[in-house]
N, C-alpha and C positions, 0 to 999 in steps of 0.2 A: 504494500500500500504506500502511495506517495505521501511524503511528509512536507506539507506546506507550512512555513513558519516565517514570520517577519518581525522585525523590531522597528519601532518608530521613535525618533527623538526630535525635539524642537528646541531651537535657539531663538530667543527673543531679543530684539534690539530697540531701544527707545530712539526716536528720531527727533532730536530737539529742533533741527532746522525746519521741520515740517509741522511742528507743534506750536500751539498758542495757549499756554496755561491760563492767561487772563480770560480767555473765552472758553475755558474748560475743554479745549481740543488737544488731544494727545495722539501722536502718530507712532506706530510701532511697525517693525519689519519682522517677519517670521521666516526662518529657514527650517524646513522639515527634511529630515533624512530618513529614508525608508531603505532598510537593508533586508535582503533575502537571506535569512539564516537557516533556511530549510535545506532539505536534501535534494530538491529538484529545481530546475530552472522555472522562472515565472516571469510574467510580463504584466505591468500595471497598465490597464487599458482605459480606465476612467477614474474620475475623482468626484467627490461629493463632500463639500464642506458646509457646515452650518455655523455661522459666525454671529455671536451676540455681543453688542457693544454695551457700554456702561449705562446707556439709557434704555436697555432691554430691547433695542431694535435688532431684529433678526434678519440676516442676509443669507441666502442660500446660493451656493456656487456649485454648478455641475458642468462637467465637460469631459472630453476625451483626453486620456493620458495625463501628463503633468506639464506644467510650465515652469 
């Protein structure tokens, strides 16, 4: 039986040049690293992110592969 296994890590960076604390607007960049730690080759063919900001506004992102 094939063993599919992945690990995901996230690095977060605050972007002060794109933020405006006086207006309560803060920008961040995220780098996600997805590693195939399983025993078989695999291909990421789609993505689906659900993003919730500090005002509880939800944004959904779907698409093919990764960018």
